[in-house]
C-alpha positions as CSV (number, residue, x, y, z in Angstrom):
1,M,86.4,96.0,89.3
2,A,84.3,99.4,90.2
3,M,81.3,96.9,87.8
4,L,82.0,94.0,90.3
5,S,81.6,96.6,93.5
6,V,78.2,97.4,92.0
7,L,77.1,94.0,91.5
8,I,77.5,93.4,95.1
9,G,75.6,96.2,96.4
10,K,72.6,95.8,94.1
11,Q,69.4,95.2,95.6
12,T,66.7,93.4,93.4
13,H,62.8,93.1,94.4
14,P,62.2,89.4,95.1
15,S,59.0,87.4,94.7
16,L,57.3,87.1,98.2
17,H,56.5,83.1,99.0
18,I,55.5,82.7,102.6
19,R,55.7,79.2,104.1
20,A,54.9,77.9,107.7
21,S,58.3,76.8,108.0
22,T,59.5,80.3,107.0
23,I,57.8,82.4,110.2
24,L,58.8,81.3,113.5
25,D,57.0,83.1,116.4
26,L,55.3,86.1,115.6
27,P,53.6,87.2,119.2
28,L,53.3,90.8,118.8
29,S,55.0,92.4,122.2
30,N,54.7,96.4,123.0
31,S,53.9,96.9,119.1
32,R,57.1,94.6,117.9
33,T,57.2,91.5,116.1
34,T,59.8,89.1,116.6
35,L,61.1,87.0,113.5
36,K,63.2,84.4,113.5
37,S,65.6,84.1,110.3
38,K,68.2,81.3,108.9
39,D,71.6,82.3,108.5
40,K,72.8,82.2,105.1
41,V,75.5,79.4,103.2
42,V,76.6,79.0,100.3
43,F,77.9,75.9,98.0
44,V,80.5,75.7,95.4
45,M,79.8,72.3,93.3
46,G,81.1,71.0,90.4
47,A,83.5,68.3,88.9
48,T,87.0,67.8,89.8
49,G,89.4,70.9,87.7
50,T,86.2,73.1,87.1
51,G,87.5,75.8,89.2
52,K,85.6,75.5,92.7
53,S,88.6,76.5,94.6
54,R,88.8,79.5,92.4
55,L,85.5,80.1,92.2
56,S,85.2,80.0,96.4
57,V,87.7,82.3,96.9
58,D,86.5,85.3,94.4
59,L,83.5,85.0,96.9
60,A,85.5,84.6,100.1
61,T,86.9,87.5,99.7
62,R,83.9,90.1,98.3
63,F,81.5,88.6,101.0
64,N,83.1,88.3,103.9
65,G,83.3,84.4,103.6
66,E,85.4,81.3,105.3
67,I,85.4,78.1,103.2
68,I,84.9,74.6,104.0
69,N,86.1,72.1,102.5
70,S,83.8,69.1,100.9
71,D,86.2,67.0,99.3
72,K,86.2,63.5,101.3
73,I,90.0,63.1,100.0
74,Q,91.6,66.5,100.8
75,V,89.9,66.4,104.2
76,Y,93.2,63.8,105.4
77,E,96.7,64.6,105.7
78,G,99.1,64.0,102.6
79,L,99.2,63.8,99.0
80,D,98.7,67.7,98.5
81,I,99.6,67.4,94.9
82,A,97.6,64.2,94.1
83,A,94.7,65.3,95.7
84,N,94.8,69.0,94.1
85,K,94.6,70.7,97.3
86,I,94.5,74.3,97.3
87,T,97.9,76.0,98.1
88,E,98.3,78.7,100.7
89,E,99.3,80.9,97.8
90,E,96.0,80.3,96.1
91,C,93.9,81.0,99.2
92,Y,94.7,84.6,99.3
93,G,94.6,84.6,102.8
94,V,91.1,83.5,103.1
95,P,90.2,80.6,105.7
96,H,89.7,77.3,104.8
97,H,88.4,74.5,107.1
98,L,88.7,70.6,106.9
99,I,91.9,70.5,104.9
100,G,94.7,68.0,105.9
101,V,93.4,67.6,109.4
102,I,92.7,63.8,109.5
103,P,95.3,61.4,109.5
104,S,96.5,59.8,106.2
105,H,95.2,56.2,107.1
106,A,92.1,57.3,109.4
107,D,88.8,56.3,108.7
108,F,86.8,59.2,107.7
109,T,82.8,58.8,107.4
110,C,80.2,60.8,105.8
111,T,78.9,61.2,109.5
112,D,82.5,62.4,110.3
113,F,82.3,65.1,107.8
114,C,78.7,66.2,108.5
115,D,79.6,66.4,112.9
116,M,82.7,68.4,111.8
117,V,81.1,70.9,109.3
118,S,78.2,71.4,111.2
119,E,80.8,72.6,114.1
120,K,82.1,74.9,111.5
121,M,79.1,76.0,110.7
122,D,78.3,76.7,114.3
123,D,81.5,79.0,114.4
124,I,81.9,80.4,111.4
125,V,78.4,82.1,111.8
126,A,78.9,83.0,115.1
127,R,81.9,85.4,113.8
128,Q,79.3,86.6,111.4
129,R,81.2,85.6,108.6
130,L,79.6,83.5,105.6
131,P,80.0,79.6,105.1
132,I,81.2,79.0,101.8
133,I,81.1,74.9,101.3
134,A,83.1,73.8,98.5
135,G,84.2,70.2,97.2
136,G,83.0,67.7,95.1
137,S,81.8,65.0,97.2
138,N,78.1,65.6,96.3
139,N,77.2,62.1,98.5
140,Y,78.3,63.9,101.2
141,I,76.5,67.3,101.0
142,K,73.5,65.6,99.8
143,A,74.1,64.0,103.5
144,L,74.6,67.6,105.5
145,V,71.3,68.9,103.9
146,D,68.9,66.6,103.9
147,D,69.7,64.4,106.6
148,E,67.0,65.6,109.5
149,F,69.3,64.9,112.3
150,Y,71.6,67.6,111.8
151,G,68.2,69.9,110.9
152,F,70.3,71.7,108.7
153,R,67.4,73.3,106.1
154,S,65.7,74.4,109.5
155,K,68.7,76.6,110.4
156,Y,70.2,77.7,106.9
157,E,69.2,78.7,103.7
158,C,71.3,77.5,101.2
159,C,72.5,79.3,97.7
160,Y,73.9,76.5,95.6
161,L,76.1,77.4,92.6
162,W,77.3,74.8,90.1
163,V,80.7,75.2,87.9
164,D,80.1,73.3,85.1
165,V,82.8,72.2,82.1
166,S,81.3,70.8,79.0
167,M,83.0,66.8,79.2
168,S,85.2,66.8,75.8
169,V,86.8,69.9,77.4
170,L,86.8,68.9,81.1
171,Y,88.5,65.2,80.0
172,Q,91.3,66.8,78.1
173,A,91.6,69.9,81.0
174,L,92.5,66.6,83.5
175,K,94.8,65.2,81.5
176,D,96.7,67.7,80.8
177,R,96.1,68.3,84.9
178,V,98.2,65.4,85.1
179,D,101.1,65.6,83.1
180,Q,101.2,69.2,85.5
181,M,101.2,67.3,88.7
182,V,103.5,64.5,87.4
183,E,106.1,67.8,86.8
184,K,105.4,68.7,90.8
185,G,106.2,65.5,92.0
186,M,103.3,63.4,91.7
187,V,105.0,60.6,91.5
188,E,107.6,60.6,94.1
189,E,104.8,61.9,96.4
190,V,102.4,59.0,96.1
191,R,105.7,56.3,96.1
192,K,106.6,57.8,99.8
193,M,103.2,56.4,100.5
194,F,103.4,52.8,99.4
195,K,103.4,49.7,100.8
196,P,103.0,46.3,99.3
197,D,100.5,45.5,102.2
198,A,98.2,49.1,101.7
199,D,94.7,49.3,101.6
200,Y,93.3,51.6,98.8
201,S,89.9,51.7,100.0
202,K,90.9,53.9,103.2
203,G,92.5,57.1,104.1
204,V,93.9,59.3,101.6
205,L,94.8,56.4,99.0
206,R,91.4,56.4,97.7
207,A,92.8,59.3,95.8
208,I,93.4,58.6,92.4
209,G,96.9,57.8,91.7
210,G,97.1,55.9,94.6
211,A,95.9,52.4,93.2
212,E,97.2,53.2,89.5
213,L,100.4,53.1,90.3
214,D,100.8,50.6,92.9
215,H,102.2,48.1,89.8
216,Y,104.4,50.5,88.7
217,F,106.0,50.9,92.6
218,R,106.0,47.1,92.9
219,V,108.3,46.4,89.6
220,E,110.5,49.5,88.6
221,A,113.2,48.1,90.6
222,S,113.9,45.0,88.2
223,A,112.4,46.6,85.3
224,D,115.0,48.2,82.8
225,E,114.4,51.5,81.7
226,K,112.1,50.9,78.6
227,N,109.7,49.1,80.6
228,R,110.0,50.9,83.5
229,A,109.0,54.4,81.0
230,R,106.2,51.7,79.8
231,L,104.5,51.2,82.9
232,L,104.5,54.4,84.1
233,K,102.9,55.6,81.0
234,E,100.7,52.9,81.7
235,A,99.7,53.6,85.1
236,L,99.4,57.6,84.3
237,D,97.1,56.7,81.0
238,E,95.0,55.2,84.0
239,V,95.2,58.4,86.5
240,K,94.1,60.3,83.7
241,I,91.1,57.8,82.2
242,N,89.7,57.7,86.0
243,S,89.6,61.3,86.4
244,C,87.5,61.6,83.6
245,I,84.7,58.8,85.2
246,L,85.3,60.8,88.2
247,A,84.2,63.9,86.6
248,R,81.3,62.4,84.9
249,R,80.2,61.2,88.2
250,Q,80.1,63.9,90.3
251,V,77.9,65.7,87.3
252,E,75.7,62.9,87.5
253,K,75.3,63.3,91.1
254,I,74.6,66.8,90.7
255,L,72.0,66.6,88.1
256,A,70.4,64.4,90.3
257,L,70.1,67.1,93.0
258,K,68.8,69.3,90.3
259,N,66.5,67.2,88.4
260,D,65.2,64.4,91.2
261,E,65.6,66.1,94.3
262,G,64.6,69.5,93.0
263,W,67.4,71.6,94.5
264,N,67.5,75.1,93.3
265,I,71.2,74.6,91.5
266,H,72.4,77.7,89.9
267,R,74.5,76.3,86.7
268,L,77.7,78.5,85.6
269,D,79.2,77.7,81.9
270,A,82.8,77.6,82.5
271,T,83.5,76.0,79.3
272,N,85.1,79.2,77.5
273,V,87.5,79.8,80.8
274,F,89.5,76.6,79.4
275,P,92.5,77.0,78.4
276,K,93.4,78.2,81.3
277,H,96.0,81.1,82.1
278,S,95.5,83.0,79.2
279,K,94.2,86.9,79.1
280,K,91.3,85.5,77.3
281,S,90.4,82.8,80.0
282,R,91.0,85.4,82.8
283,K,88.4,87.7,80.9
284,A,86.1,84.6,80.4
285,W,85.9,83.7,84.0
286,E,85.1,86.9,85.2
287,E,82.1,87.1,82.7
288,L,80.8,84.1,82.3
289,V,81.2,82.4,86.2
290,L,82.5,85.3,88.4
291,R,80.2,88.2,87.3
292,P,77.3,86.1,87.7
293,S,77.9,84.1,90.6
294,L,78.4,87.8,92.4
295,E,75.0,88.5,91.5
296,I,73.4,85.6,92.5
297,V,75.0,85.8,96.2
298,S,74.4,89.4,96.4
299,Q,70.7,89.0,95.8
300,F,70.7,85.7,98.0
301,L,72.0,87.6,100.9
302,N,69.7,90.7,100.4
303,N,66.8,88.9,100.0
304,S,66.5,87.6,103.4
305,T,66.2,90.9,105.1
306,M,63.8,92.5,102.1
307,M,61.5,89.2,103.0
308,R,61.8,89.5,107.0
309,E,60.9,93.2,106.3
310,E,57.8,92.3,104.1
311,L,56.6,89.1,106.0
312,V,56.8,91.5,109.3
313,M,54.4,94.1,107.3
314,A,52.3,91.3,106.3
315,H,52.0,89.8,109.8
316,Q,51.3,93.5,110.9
317,N,48.5,94.0,108.5
318,C,47.3,90.6,109.3
319,T,46.9,91.6,112.7
320,I,45.0,95.2,111.9
321,L,42.4,93.1,109.7
322,T,41.9,90.6,112.6
323,G,42.5,92.7,115.5
324,V,44.5,89.8,116.8
């Protein structure tokens, strides 16, 4: 841990890139220069099941951060197991926002997400804490960052971290996770929300597990034990398949943001962290994911101060040379 503390305090000298949008209002008043700097925000991205929540908590505990959920299903009340919401124990006291705050049958849109996140960002920054936006709904993230209405890019500097796992390894991990969810009571949890006229295109029932278990719930009362077991297995197999499909689509969207949109996304290969919960896994997490993330975020946070100082000096030198 001493080594990690050193990493947090590490400052490296960045190359200086001066853009017109970086310098705002540089009048000299009584020989003093005023610079308006952007606030900082860290995004933790990745497919479902890769460790986004774990990394966001690790970062928040080290950089005085608070976490804003960007998963469009976890924002709803209910289906805590099926939606894989972070538990109170896993939060380690770090404040989490936008988890379980919307009624389960409400219509929560991308616009609603952007409005709520913008409000939370203002609050977190006002208290001089670091906003960390974590979740897998990449379309919502893109809308938040790129929609000119919210002026996100003009207000914030963004650091993007991508926790990635090779698909073959992740697919097996997601299948195992479904089995673990069942052991925790996922089927019973979803059954409580089952209705014959349920709309699986709205609210929390959009979560994987709702539509897949629908047929099983409709026929389980009239089926014998053997058929019930078969139907449940088929439903859970479909949950596993759809979880893998979701993961692949999430990665495709991240690659589109990185390659097509030009987002500077830092990829962290967490493949060797799996299987989880072993001593080797914890060591791999620290070496392959946590340590490089701490270096990236530390440099990201330190660079703003260093760049502002260099910009001030550059402006003063220009003033001396031009006499303005």
